[in-house]
N, C-alpha and C positions, 0 to 999 in steps of 0.2 A: 224115594228115601234119600236123604242127604248122603253125599259121598262119605262123610265122616259121621258114623252113627252116634258119636258122642255130642254132636252139635245139633241144635235145633234147625228147623227149616230155614232156608235163606230168606223167606218172607219175614218181614219185621213183626215182632211180637209187641202188640200195642196195648195200651191201657184199656180198662173195661168199657170206657165210653165208645170205643171203636169196635167192640166185638159184636157178634151177631146177637140180636135181641131175642134170645130163646129161653132165658131164665123164666121159669114159671109157666111157659107155654106148653100146650099139648105136645108139640114137636120136641121140645126140650125134655119133657118128662119121658117121652118114648125113647129118646137117646139114652137117658140115664137108666131106664129099665133094661134096655138092651145091654148096656155096659155092665150092670150088675149081674145079669145072666151070664154074659161072656166071662167075666172075671171069676164068678163062683165056680164055673167049670174049669177054668184055667188054674185056679189056686187050689182046687180040691186035692191035687196030688202032692201038695207041699205039707210036710209035717215038721218043718224046720223053723217055724215062727213067721213064715211068709204065707200064712194061710188066709182063708176068708175072714175069720174074726179080726185079724190084723188089718185087712183092708177096710172092714166096717168101722173099726176104731179110728183109723186115720181119716177116713172120709167124714165121719161125724165131727171130728175135731176140726178138720179143714173147713167145713161149712160154718161151724161156730166162729172160727177165726176170721173167715171171710166177712161175716156180718159184723163182727166187732171192729174190723180194720177197714171196712169199706171196699173190699175187693170184690171181683165178680164171682158170685156164689156158684153159678153154673160151671164156669171154667174150672174153679177150684174143686168142685165136687167131681166133675168128670176126670180131671187129671189125677185126683186122689184115688178114684176107683181104678184107674188104669196104670198107676205109677209103677207097679211091680211087673207088669206084663213083659217088658223088654229086658228086665234085670239080667245081667250076664251071669249072675250066680244061679239063676233059675232056668237058663236056656243053654243050648249048645254053644252059643256065642252071643255077643251083643248085637251083631249084625242079624242073626236069626231072630232074636227077640224084637228088634226094631221092625223087621219084616212082618212079624206076626202082628205087632201093634198097628202098623200102617195098613195091613190087609183088612183088619177089622174096621179101622177108621174109614176105609174106602166104602164100606157098606152103610155109612151113616150120613144123613143130610146136614152136614156141618158146613158153614161158610168158611172160606179160606183163612180168614183172620182168627176165628175161633180154633180151627184145627191147628194152625201154626202156634197159637198160644199154648194149647194143650201139649203138643209135641215138644215145644220149647221147655215147658216146665219139667216134663218127664225126663228130658235129655240132660238136664242140668242140676237136678236136686240131690243126686246121690253123693255120699261122703267120699268114696273112691280114694281112701287113704289120706284125706284132707288136702288133696292137691288141686281141688276145683276152686275157681274164683267165686266170690260171692254172687248170688243170683241178683238180678236187678228188678224184675217186675214184682209188683205187690202180690200177684197171684202165685208166683213161684215161691216167694218168701212164705206165704201162708201154707202152701202144701209141703214145703220143706220142713217148716216148723212142726206141722202135724205128724209127719213121718218120723222126724227125729224124737219127738216126745214119746212115741210108742217104743223107742229104743231105751227109754229112761224109766226109772222107778221100778216098782215090783214087776210090772209086765215086762219091762226091759230086761230085768234079771232073768226072768223065766224064758224069754225069747233067746237070750244069749246062750243059755245052757241047752235049750232045744236045738239051736243051730249048731253049736259045737258038737253035741252028741250025734246029730245027723251027719256031720262031716268027719267024725272019728277023732276029734280034737281032744287032747287030755285037759282035765280041769285045771291043774296047777302044777308047776315045776319051779320051785324057788331058785333053782340054778339057771333058769332061762329068763333073763330080764325083758321087760317090755321094749319093743322096738321104737325107734324115733326116726323121723325124716325118711320114711319109706317111699319108694316108687309105687305106682299103682299096681304093678305086677307083684312086688314084694308084699304089699298089703293083702292082695288076694291069695297068694300062693305060698308065701313064706311060712316057716314053722312058728307057731305061737301057742298060747294056751287060752282057756276061757277067761281066767282071771286077768291075764295080760290084756285081753281085749278091752277091759274096762279102762285101762290106762292108755291104750293105743287109740281108742275112739270115744268110748262112752263118757268118760270124765271130761272130755273136751267139748262136748256138745252144748253144755250150759252156756258157754261163752260165745257160741256160734249161732244162737237163736236170733231171729230177725224181728219178731213182733213183740210188743210190750207184754201181751198176755202169754205168749209162748215163753218169754223169759221168766215170767212169774211161776208158771207151772214147772219149767225146767229146774228152777232153783230148788223147789220142794222135792222133786223126784231125784235130783242129783244128790241131795243130802241123804236120802234114803239109801241110795246105792253105795255111797261112801261108808255108811254105817254097816251095810251088809258085807262089803269087802273086808273091812276091819275085823268084823266078827268071824268071817270065814277064815282069815289068816290066823286069828287067835285059836280057833278050834283045830285048824290044821297043825299048828305048832304045839298044841296042848297047853297053851298059856292062859286059857280061859278058866281053868280050874283053880 
């Protein structure tokens, strides 16, 4: 495991032409089946929007985006399946999550370039308070877009309230304004509300998409969320009557 769990392996993350040729092979399909089984078990305990249906949606969209954009579909699918395994929100710590991910990867017959690419994607795509630099590889752009799209639209709204409920966060407090320019620690642990989260993260995602198709879908889902928040506030304040 790298010394800094936020960084990918020191091995270079190369383009799809340099990765192991396992896409569509029996070996590759066996790795993907093993990943699905592992992640289904790992995500079954989550009821905060980071459940198996979330993984399925992100993975399906990542595969679609990979084919549309010319990215390596095997790397994108495997990274999408595994992307929440080390999430610090879902583990004792980021270090513990990365150790769990790497322990599973140790059991799989992946070449070093493919493994480095997958770990590199997973290590760099999270929002983390908006403090991360833009990802560089096409595969990371694809998986990041797929994950962010599941935070938008009707599903994104539902997941936001599920997560907030699981963490005991209040829905709305008009006296508590959305936060700006947060550190990673402030983003993770500072006081906020469910509605503020739309301003602190979700409304920003539309302009952070990487791929042309991701931008198209994000525009539609963003518009739906803006309408929802406007209606929510009108009902909260009793001005919709």
